[in-house]
C-alpha positions in Angstrom: -42.8 32.0 32.3 -45.0 29.8 34.5 -42.1 27.4 35.2 -40.1 30.2 36.8 -43.0 30.9 39.2 -43.1 27.2 40.1 -39.4 27.2 40.8 -39.6 30.4 42.8 -42.5 29.0 44.9 -40.5 25.8 45.5 -37.5 27.8 46.7 -39.7 29.9 49.0 -41.2 26.8 50.5 -37.7 25.4 51.2 -36.8 28.7 52.9 -40.0 28.7 54.9 -39.4 25.2 56.1 -35.8 26.0 57.0 -36.6 29.2 58.9 -39.4 27.7 60.9 -37.3 24.6 61.5 -34.7 26.8 63.1 -37.3 28.4 65.2 -38.6 25.1 66.4 -35.1 23.9 67.2 -34.7 27.1 69.4 -37.9 26.3 71.2 -36.7 22.7 71.8 -33.2 23.6 72.9 -34.0 26.7 75.0 -36.2 25.9 78.0 -36.9 29.5 78.6 -38.7 29.8 75.2 -40.6 26.5 75.6 -41.8 27.4 79.1 -42.8 30.9 78.2 -46.6 30.9 78.2 -46.7 34.1 76.2 -44.9 32.5 73.3 -46.9 29.3 73.1 -49.2 30.7 70.3 -46.1 31.8 68.4 -44.8 28.2 68.7 -48.0 26.8 67.3 -47.9 29.3 64.5 -44.3 28.3 63.6 -45.3 24.6 63.7 -48.2 25.3 61.3 -45.9 27.1 58.9 -43.3 24.4 59.0 -45.9 21.6 58.3 -47.6 23.7 55.6 -44.3 24.1 53.8 -43.4 20.4 54.1 -46.8 19.1 53.1 -47.0 21.5 50.1 -43.9 20.0 48.4 -45.8 17.2 46.6 -48.2 19.9 45.1 -45.6 22.3 43.8 -43.2 19.5 42.7 -45.9 17.8 40.7 -46.9 21.0 38.9 -43.2 21.8 38.2 -42.5 18.3 36.9 -45.5 18.1 34.6 -45.3 21.6 33.2 -44.8 21.8 29.4 -44.6 25.0 27.3 -46.7 23.5 24.6 -49.4 21.3 26.2 -49.9 19.7 29.6 -52.9 18.3 31.5 -52.7 17.9 35.3 -54.7 15.3 37.3 -57.5 17.3 38.9 -58.0 14.8 41.7 -54.3 15.0 42.7 -54.3 18.8 42.6 -57.5 19.1 44.7 -56.1 16.6 47.3 -52.5 17.9 47.3 -53.6 21.5 47.8 -55.5 20.7 51.0 -52.7 22.0 53.2 -53.1 25.5 51.6 -56.5 26.4 53.0 -55.8 24.7 56.3 -52.5 26.5 56.8 -53.8 29.8 55.6 -56.9 29.8 57.9 -54.8 28.5 60.9 -52.2 31.2 60.3 -54.9 34.0 60.1 -56.7 32.7 63.2 -53.4 32.5 65.2 -52.4 36.0 64.1 -55.7 37.3 65.3 -55.1 35.5 68.6 -51.7 37.1 69.0 -53.0 40.5 68.2 -56.0 40.1 70.5 -53.8 39.0 73.4 -51.6 42.0 73.0 -54.6 44.3 72.9 -55.9 42.8 76.2 -52.4 43.2 77.7 -52.5 47.0 77.0 -56.2 47.8 77.5 -56.9 45.4 80.4 -53.7 44.2 82.1 -55.6 42.8 85.0 -57.8 40.6 82.8 -54.8 39.6 80.7 -52.9 38.4 83.8 -55.8 36.3 84.9 -56.1 34.4 81.6 -54.4 31.1 81.4 -52.0 31.7 78.4 -51.6 28.0 77.4 -55.3 27.4 77.5 -55.9 30.6 75.4 -53.3 29.5 72.9 -54.7 26.0 72.6 -58.3 27.3 72.1 -57.1 29.7 69.3 -55.1 26.9 67.7 -57.9 24.4 67.8 -60.3 27.0 66.4 -57.9 27.8 63.6 -57.4 24.2 62.8 -61.1 23.4 62.7 -61.7 26.4 60.4 -59.0 25.2 58.1 -60.4 21.7 58.0 -63.8 23.2 57.2 -62.3 25.2 54.3 -60.5 22.1 53.0 -63.7 20.0 53.1 -65.7 22.8 51.4 -63.1 23.0 48.6 -63.4 19.3 47.9 -67.2 19.3 48.2 -67.8 22.3 45.9 -65.1 21.6 43.3 -66.0 19.1 40.6 -63.2 16.8 39.3 -62.8 18.1 35.8 -59.8 17.9 33.5 -58.7 21.4 32.3 -55.9 21.3 29.8 -53.0 23.9 30.0 -54.2 25.0 33.5 -51.2 25.5 35.7 -52.8 26.7 39.0 -55.0 25.1 41.6 -57.5 27.9 41.2 -58.5 26.5 37.8 -59.8 23.3 39.5 -61.6 25.0 42.4 -65.2 26.1 42.0 -66.1 29.8 41.8 -68.4 29.4 44.9 -65.5 28.2 47.0 -63.1 30.8 45.7 -65.6 33.5 46.5 -66.2 32.3 50.0 -62.5 31.8 50.6 -61.5 35.2 49.4 -64.2 37.0 51.4 -63.5 35.0 54.6 -59.7 35.6 54.4 -60.3 39.3 53.7 -62.4 39.6 56.8 -59.7 37.9 58.9 -57.2 40.3 57.4 -59.3 43.3 58.3 -59.6 42.0 61.9 -55.9 41.8 62.2 -55.4 45.3 60.7 -58.0 46.8 63.1 -56.5 45.1 66.2 -53.0 46.2 65.2 -54.0 49.8 64.5 -55.9 49.9 67.8 -52.9 48.6 69.7 -50.5 51.1 68.1 -52.9 54.0 68.7 -53.3 53.0 72.4 -49.5 52.7 72.9 -49.0 56.1 71.2 -51.6 57.8 73.4 -49.9 56.3 76.5 -46.5 57.5 75.4 -47.9 61.0 74.6 -49.6 61.1 78.0 -46.3 60.4 79.8 -44.5 62.9 77.6 -46.9 65.6 78.6 -46.1 65.0 82.3 -49.0 62.8 83.4 -48.5 61.1 86.7 -47.6 57.4 86.3 -46.6 55.3 89.2 -43.5 53.2 89.0 -45.5 49.9 89.2 -47.9 51.1 86.4 -44.9 52.0 84.2 -43.3 48.6 84.8 -46.6 46.8 83.9 -46.9 48.9 80.8 -43.4 48.0 79.6 -43.9 44.3 80.3 
């Protein structure tokens, strides 16, 4: 039943908020984590997930409260406004994940360039870019979706226009492919380096230390 899905989504949101809340507490209490420039983007990603879970409570609670097995009619304006954190959080998360994967690829393929990059500045640029892309998606969802009442419609997708759903699906799929390509490239590079060392290639101690770092 649809109500079971709502309750499950609500439980998962609570778990997401709790887990990311614990991560944020660790960053606050442990100076070593907070001062680690390499983990700054991970911190921003955790903050985004925490806020997305908290801000998503009104949306899922409203849908759970107003569900009826016979007939229900949700307020389209409330649904369109309350689901705004979804496209923002999703696009920010996808952009931040690409940023993390890209930084790891640079560390393996070009350690010298990676060490020269200001990690905090890189993290902030990626975060701002992801946030702006998320804001664009949210504004586009409101601009393209007419405020129309749809009886017995229990998902936000019913109130979003086909044009936006098409754009959102394609753009998110592209972001996902980028993450997959970067991840595969990184794994292949590490595997080749390990195989090279296993075959007895000459690797200096300093190079090996840099590789492990």
